C-alpha positions as CSV (number, residue, x, y, z in Angstrom):
1,M,-23.9,45.4,-82.6
2,A,-20.9,44.2,-81.2
3,F,-19.9,42.2,-77.5
4,L,-16.7,41.4,-75.6
5,G,-17.5,39.8,-72.4
6,R,-16.1,37.0,-70.1
7,L,-12.9,37.1,-72.6
8,G,-10.6,35.5,-69.3
9,W,-7.4,37.9,-70.6
10,V,-4.2,37.8,-68.8
11,S,-3.1,40.7,-70.1
12,I,-2.5,44.1,-67.7
13,T,-4.2,46.6,-69.6
14,I,-7.0,47.3,-71.9
15,P,-5.2,47.4,-75.5
16,P,-5.7,51.1,-76.7
17,S,-6.8,49.8,-80.1
18,L,-10.1,49.0,-78.4
19,W,-11.2,52.2,-77.9
20,I,-11.5,53.1,-81.6
21,I,-14.5,50.6,-82.0
22,T,-16.7,52.8,-81.9
23,D,-19.7,50.9,-83.0
24,L,-19.8,49.0,-79.8
25,V,-23.4,49.0,-78.2
26,M,-22.1,47.0,-75.1
27,L,-19.3,46.0,-73.6
28,N,-18.4,43.7,-70.9
29,L,-14.9,42.9,-69.7
30,S,-16.0,42.0,-65.9
31,S,-14.1,39.6,-63.4
32,N,-11.1,39.7,-65.8
33,H,-7.1,40.9,-64.4
34,L,-7.0,44.2,-65.9
35,S,-5.7,47.3,-64.3
36,G,-4.3,50.3,-64.6
37,Q,-6.0,53.9,-65.5
38,L,-9.1,53.6,-67.4
39,S,-8.0,55.7,-70.8
40,S,-9.5,59.2,-71.3
41,Q,-10.7,57.9,-74.8
42,L,-13.3,56.0,-73.2
43,G,-15.6,58.1,-73.9
44,N,-15.0,57.7,-77.8
45,L,-17.8,54.9,-77.2
46,K,-20.4,56.9,-78.1
47,S,-22.5,54.0,-79.6
48,I,-23.1,52.3,-76.5
49,N,-26.8,52.4,-75.6
50,Y,-27.1,49.4,-73.4
51,S,-24.4,48.5,-70.8
52,L,-20.9,49.1,-69.8
53,D,-19.3,46.2,-67.1
54,L,-15.8,46.6,-65.9
55,S,-16.4,45.3,-62.7
56,F,-14.4,42.7,-60.7
57,N,-11.5,44.1,-62.0
58,N,-8.1,46.2,-60.8
59,F,-8.8,49.5,-62.3
60,S,-7.2,52.2,-60.2
61,D,-7.3,55.9,-60.0
62,D,-9.7,58.2,-61.4
63,I,-13.0,57.5,-63.5
64,P,-12.6,59.4,-66.4
65,S,-14.4,62.6,-66.6
66,S,-14.6,61.9,-70.4
67,I,-17.3,58.9,-69.7
68,D,-19.9,61.5,-70.4
69,G,-19.4,60.9,-73.7
70,C,-21.6,57.5,-73.6
71,Q,-24.3,59.6,-73.7
72,T,-27.2,57.1,-74.5
73,L,-25.6,54.3,-71.7
74,S,-28.2,52.3,-69.7
75,F,-26.3,50.2,-67.2
76,L,-22.9,51.3,-65.7
77,N,-20.9,48.7,-63.4
78,L,-17.7,49.8,-62.3
79,S,-17.8,47.9,-58.8
80,N,-15.0,45.8,-56.9
81,N,-12.2,47.8,-58.6
82,M,-9.7,50.2,-56.9
83,F,-10.6,53.4,-58.4
84,S,-9.2,56.0,-55.7
85,G,-10.2,59.3,-57.5
86,T,-13.2,61.6,-57.0
87,V,-16.6,60.7,-58.5
88,P,-17.0,63.0,-61.7
89,E,-19.7,65.4,-62.5
90,S,-19.9,64.2,-65.2
91,L,-21.5,61.3,-64.9
92,G,-24.5,63.2,-64.0
93,K,-24.7,64.1,-68.3
94,V,-25.1,60.5,-68.9
95,R,-29.0,60.9,-68.8
96,G,-30.3,57.6,-69.9
97,L,-28.8,55.8,-66.9
98,I,-30.8,53.4,-65.6
99,A,-28.4,51.5,-62.9
100,M,-25.1,53.0,-61.8
101,D,-22.7,50.6,-59.6
102,L,-19.6,52.3,-58.0
103,S,-19.5,50.1,-54.9
104,Y,-16.4,48.0,-53.3
105,N,-13.7,50.9,-54.3
106,N,-11.6,53.4,-53.0
107,L,-13.7,56.6,-54.2
108,P,-13.1,59.6,-51.9
109,G,-15.2,63.2,-51.6
110,S,-18.8,64.0,-52.2
111,I,-21.7,62.4,-54.3
112,P,-22.2,65.1,-57.0
113,K,-25.1,66.7,-57.0
114,S,-25.4,66.6,-60.7
115,F,-26.4,62.6,-60.3
116,E,-29.8,64.6,-59.0
117,D,-29.9,65.3,-62.9
118,L,-30.4,61.4,-63.5
119,H,-34.2,60.7,-63.8
120,F,-34.0,57.4,-64.8
121,L,-32.0,56.0,-62.2
122,E,-33.6,53.2,-60.6
123,N,-30.7,51.2,-58.9
124,F,-28.1,53.2,-57.4
125,N,-24.9,51.7,-55.3
126,V,-22.0,53.4,-53.9
127,S,-21.5,51.6,-50.7
128,N,-17.9,50.3,-49.2
129,N,-16.1,53.5,-50.2
130,E,-14.7,56.5,-48.6
131,L,-17.6,58.9,-49.4
132,E,-18.1,61.5,-47.2
133,G,-20.4,64.4,-47.3
134,K,-24.4,65.0,-48.1
135,I,-26.1,63.1,-49.8
136,P,-28.0,64.7,-52.6
137,E,-31.9,64.4,-51.9
138,G,-33.3,65.8,-55.2
139,G,-34.0,63.6,-58.3
140,R,-34.3,59.7,-57.8
141,F,-32.5,60.0,-54.7
142,R,-35.7,59.6,-52.4
143,N,-36.3,56.0,-54.2
144,F,-32.6,54.6,-53.1
145,S,-32.5,52.9,-49.5
146,A,-29.7,52.8,-46.9
147,T,-27.9,50.0,-48.7
148,S,-26.9,52.1,-51.7
149,F,-24.4,54.1,-49.2
150,F,-23.6,51.7,-46.7
151,D,-20.1,51.3,-45.1
152,N,-18.6,54.9,-46.2
153,L,-16.2,57.4,-44.3
154,A,-19.0,60.1,-43.5
155,L,-21.5,60.6,-45.4
156,C,-24.9,62.6,-43.9
157,G,-28.2,63.0,-44.8
158,P,-31.7,61.6,-44.4
159,I,-32.2,59.4,-41.7
160,V,-33.9,57.1,-44.3
161,F,-30.4,56.6,-45.1
162,Q,-29.2,55.1,-42.0
163,V,-26.6,58.2,-42.0
164,P,-26.0,61.2,-39.2
165,H,-27.8,64.5,-39.6
166,C,-25.5,66.7,-42.0
167,S,-24.4,69.4,-39.7
168,E,-20.9,71.7,-39.4
169,N,-19.2,69.1,-37.4
170,H,-20.7,65.9,-38.5
171,H,-17.2,64.8,-39.4
172,R,-16.0,64.9,-35.7
173,S,-19.9,63.5,-33.9
174,W,-19.7,60.4,-36.5
175,L,-16.2,59.4,-35.9
176,K,-16.5,60.0,-31.9
177,K,-19.5,57.8,-32.1
178,R,-18.4,55.3,-34.1
179,M,-15.1,54.8,-32.2
180,V,-15.9,53.1,-29.0
181,P,-18.4,50.2,-30.5
182,L,-15.7,49.8,-33.6
183,L,-13.2,49.2,-30.9
184,V,-15.5,46.7,-29.2
185,L,-16.1,45.1,-32.0
186,A,-12.6,44.4,-33.0
187,V,-11.8,43.0,-29.7
188,I,-14.8,40.9,-30.2
189,V,-14.0,39.6,-33.5
190,V,-10.2,39.2,-32.6
191,I,-11.4,37.2,-29.9
192,V,-13.8,34.8,-31.9
193,M,-11.2,34.4,-34.8
194,L,-8.6,33.1,-32.1
195,V,-10.9,31.0,-30.4
196,I,-11.9,29.7,-33.8
197,I,-7.8,28.9,-34.9
198,S,-7.2,27.1,-31.8
199,K,-9.7,24.8,-32.9
200,C,-8.9,24.2,-36.5
201,K,-5.5,22.0,-37.5
202,Q,-3.1,23.5,-38.9
203,K,-3.1,23.0,-42.9
204,R,0.1,22.6,-44.8
205,V,0.3,25.6,-47.5
206,A,1.0,22.9,-50.3
207,D,-2.7,21.6,-49.5
208,I,-4.7,24.6,-50.1
209,P,-5.8,25.1,-53.8
210,S,-5.0,28.1,-55.2
211,L,-8.3,30.8,-56.0
212,I,-9.5,30.1,-59.6
213,T,-10.0,33.3,-61.4
214,E,-11.1,32.5,-64.7
215,Y,-14.4,31.4,-66.6
216,R,-13.3,28.5,-68.6
217,R,-14.8,26.6,-71.2
218,I,-14.2,22.6,-70.6
219,S,-15.0,20.1,-73.1
220,Y,-17.1,17.1,-72.9
221,M,-14.2,14.8,-73.5
222,E,-12.0,16.1,-70.7
223,L,-15.2,15.6,-68.4
224,E,-15.7,12.1,-69.1
225,R,-11.8,11.6,-68.9
226,G,-11.9,13.4,-65.1
227,T,-14.8,11.4,-64.2
228,S,-13.8,7.9,-65.6
229,S,-16.9,7.9,-67.8
230,F,-19.0,9.4,-64.9
231,S,-19.2,6.3,-63.0
232,K,-21.0,6.0,-59.8
233,T,-17.6,5.7,-58.1
234,N,-17.2,9.4,-58.9
235,L,-20.4,10.0,-58.2
236,L,-20.8,12.7,-55.1
237,G,-24.3,13.5,-55.3
238,S,-28.0,13.3,-57.0
239,G,-30.3,16.4,-57.3
240,S,-34.1,17.6,-58.6
241,F,-32.6,18.4,-62.2
242,G,-28.9,16.0,-62.1
243,S,-26.4,14.6,-60.7
244,I,-22.5,16.0,-59.0
245,F,-19.7,14.2,-59.6
246,E,-16.2,14.5,-58.7
247,A,-13.5,15.0,-61.2
248,T,-9.9,15.9,-61.9
249,L,-9.2,18.1,-65.2
250,S,-6.4,18.0,-67.2
251,D,-4.3,20.1,-65.2
252,G,-4.8,18.4,-62.0
253,L,-7.5,20.8,-60.7
254,K,-10.0,18.5,-58.8
255,V,-13.8,19.9,-59.3
256,A,-17.2,19.5,-59.0
257,V,-19.3,18.6,-62.3
258,K,-23.0,19.4,-61.8
259,V,-24.3,17.3,-64.8
260,F,-28.2,18.4,-65.9
261,N,-30.4,15.9,-66.9
262,M,-31.3,16.8,-70.2
263,G,-34.4,14.3,-70.3
264,L,-36.3,16.7,-67.9
265,Q,-38.6,19.6,-68.9
266,E,-37.3,21.7,-66.3
267,A,-33.9,21.1,-66.8
268,L,-32.4,23.2,-69.6
269,R,-34.3,26.6,-67.8
270,S,-32.2,25.5,-64.5
271,F,-29.2,25.3,-66.2
272,N,-29.4,28.8,-67.8
273,V,-30.4,30.3,-64.5
274,E,-28.2,28.6,-62.7
275,A,-25.4,29.4,-65.4
276,T,-26.6,32.9,-65.7
277,I,-26.3,33.6,-61.9
278,L,-23.5,31.9,-60.9
279,S,-21.3,33.8,-63.6
280,S,-22.5,37.1,-62.5
281,I,-21.9,36.6,-58.4
282,R,-18.5,36.7,-56.7
283,H,-18.0,35.9,-52.9
284,R,-16.1,33.9,-50.8
285,N,-19.4,32.3,-48.8
286,L,-20.9,31.5,-52.1
287,V,-19.8,28.4,-54.2
288,R,-17.3,29.5,-57.1
289,V,-18.4,28.8,-60.8
290,I,-14.7,27.5,-62.9
291,G,-16.6,27.0,-66.0
292,C,-19.2,25.2,-67.9
293,C,-19.6,22.2,-70.8
294,S,-22.6,22.8,-72.7
295,N,-24.0,21.8,-76.1
296,M,-27.2,20.6,-77.6
297,E,-27.3,17.4,-75.6
298,F,-25.0,17.6,-72.5
299,K,-25.1,20.6,-70.4
300,A,-22.9,21.1,-67.0
301,I,-21.6,23.2,-64.8
302,I,-17.6,23.0,-63.4
303,L,-18.0,23.9,-59.3
304,T,-14.7,24.4,-56.9
305,Y,-14.5,21.0,-55.0
306,M,-15.9,21.2,-51.5
307,P,-13.5,18.1,-49.4
308,N,-15.7,18.6,-46.5
309,G,-19.0,17.9,-48.3
310,S,-22.6,19.6,-47.4
311,L,-23.3,21.0,-43.7
312,E,-26.1,18.2,-43.9
313,K,-23.9,15.5,-43.6
314,W,-22.3,17.1,-40.4
315,L,-25.3,17.4,-38.9
316,H,-27.1,14.0,-39.5
317,S,-24.0,11.7,-39.2
318,N,-22.6,9.3,-36.4
319,I,-19.4,10.1,-37.3
320,Y,-18.9,13.4,-38.2
321,G,-20.0,16.3,-35.5
322,L,-19.4,19.8,-35.1
323,D,-18.8,22.3,-32.2
324,L,-20.4,25.3,-30.9
325,M,-17.4,27.5,-32.5
326,Q,-18.0,25.4,-35.6
327,R,-21.7,25.8,-36.1
328,L,-21.4,29.7,-35.2
329,K,-18.7,30.3,-37.8
330,I,-20.9,28.4,-40.6
331,A,-23.9,30.0,-39.1
332,V,-21.8,33.6,-39.7
333,D,-20.4,32.5,-43.6
334,V,-24.0,31.6,-44.6
335,A,-25.5,34.9,-43.4
336,A,-22.8,36.5,-45.2
337,A,-23.8,35.1,-48.4
338,F,-26.8,35.6,-48.0
339,E,-26.0,39.9,-47.3
340,Y,-24.1,40.2,-50.3
341,L,-27.1,38.1,-52.5
342,H,-29.9,40.8,-50.8
343,H,-27.6,44.1,-50.8
344,G,-24.0,43.6,-52.1
345,H,-25.1,42.6,-55.6
346,T,-26.1,45.0,-58.5
347,F,-29.3,43.5,-58.6
348,P,-31.1,41.1,-55.6
349,V,-30.8,37.7,-56.1
350,V,-33.2,35.3,-54.0
351,H,-31.9,31.8,-53.4
352,C,-35.3,30.0,-52.8
353,D,-34.0,26.7,-51.6
354,I,-32.2,27.2,-48.7
355,K,-30.7,24.2,-46.4
356,P,-28.5,22.0,-44.9
357,S,-27.4,20.3,-48.1
358,N,-27.3,23.4,-50.2
359,V,-24.5,24.8,-47.6
360,L,-21.0,23.1,-48.6
361,L,-18.0,22.8,-46.3
362,D,-14.5,23.5,-48.2
363,Q,-11.1,22.0,-46.5
364,D,-11.0,25.1,-43.8
365,M,-14.9,24.1,-42.8
366,T,-15.5,27.7,-44.3
367,A,-19.5,27.2,-45.7
368,H,-20.0,28.2,-49.1
369,L,-24.2,28.5,-50.2
370,A,-24.7,26.5,-53.3
371,D,-27.2,24.9,-55.8
372,F,-28.8,28.3,-57.6
373,G,-31.0,26.3,-59.5
374,I,-34.1,27.7,-58.0
375,S,-33.2,31.2,-57.8
376,K,-34.8,34.6,-58.6
377,L,-32.7,37.6,-59.8
378,F,-34.4,41.2,-59.5
379,D,-34.2,44.3,-61.3
380,G,-35.8,47.4,-59.8
381,G,-38.3,45.3,-57.9
382,E,-39.4,42.9,-60.8
383,T,-38.2,39.2,-61.2
384,V,-36.0,39.3,-64.4
385,I,-34.5,35.4,-64.3
386,Q,-36.3,32.5,-62.1
387,T,-37.3,29.6,-62.5
388,Q,-40.7,27.9,-62.9
389,T,-40.7,25.2,-60.2
390,V,-40.2,26.5,-56.6
391,A,-38.8,24.9,-53.5
392,T,-40.9,21.8,-51.9
393,T,-43.7,23.1,-50.3
394,G,-44.3,23.7,-46.9
395,Y,-40.6,22.1,-46.8
396,A,-38.4,23.0,-43.8
397,A,-35.0,21.2,-43.8
398,P,-35.0,19.4,-40.2
399,G,-31.6,20.5,-38.2
400,D,-30.2,20.2,-34.7
401,A,-28.2,23.1,-34.6
């Protein structure tokens, strides 16, 4: 068995030599900087019988029709790229597919009717593309929901998919119906953004940190130096399974380090859940994982630093305060995070512990949902990952928003 994943590559394209490793049974190159067109030699990977994950890269042009050479493939994830060619009919020949995610690309044309032959397909997502035409009705399509087809150019089909009924002129009628509300929505968004901008203090470009795009493995020694030996002066807060420290890495980057208390029975499980979920999700309103530090006696997750702390601090303090527009913006940010976790990710993620202390604010007061130690990851309706501990029974965080 061979496995490649989360390599943090900075090369522009996939080396041609990769396609001659024909014994690969799974391949994960997600969340890198890979770009260009996928090689037609992709079909040479005939031994892949589990997953092919190329999500969160910058691949463009066509999805190779030769992909039907991966006959035993079960899980395909090409989401969050820039593919712009039509969806290949040949994908319908990969009969063992259980999950297919082509969302967040620029795919035009129609959904191939050959997909009706994918009798094992349980999870299907082509949302946020430029697809049009009739949604197939045979095969497994009757089991999918509207979220599988959300935000495309002009799809039509059964009302259950929340798309227009197919007719000869459905493209024109769809555009006419949507034009006025879209214009109204655009005006409202512009007005709200202008108000928000007017309320925010201007910040120098030099004060805005660059986005972290690589998943790093950081040594214990670097964390110890960066936190002054995990001193109390660097302590940001404590939780159920450990403490969070402010740290400065060797390259000068300021981060938050979540250190798990390995003396607690559930700490290891909580670390595994949070690391698994955070390393697979990407959204501007979710706290971003930078890397981790893990050995037999010490486990920590390194996260982006949020200089404005938690929403709880701003709601229940005599020093800090939020005006109406700031509260509205934070509420919209949190709602956007929920929408992604429940509908925008390959499999739904349920946070299970939403409260003001788990909503963090960056330098621009943008809200980021944090603390996935008590979470559930669902696959086809079944819980795949979860902690045994659940949130406090009957808990409802106080709020004056």
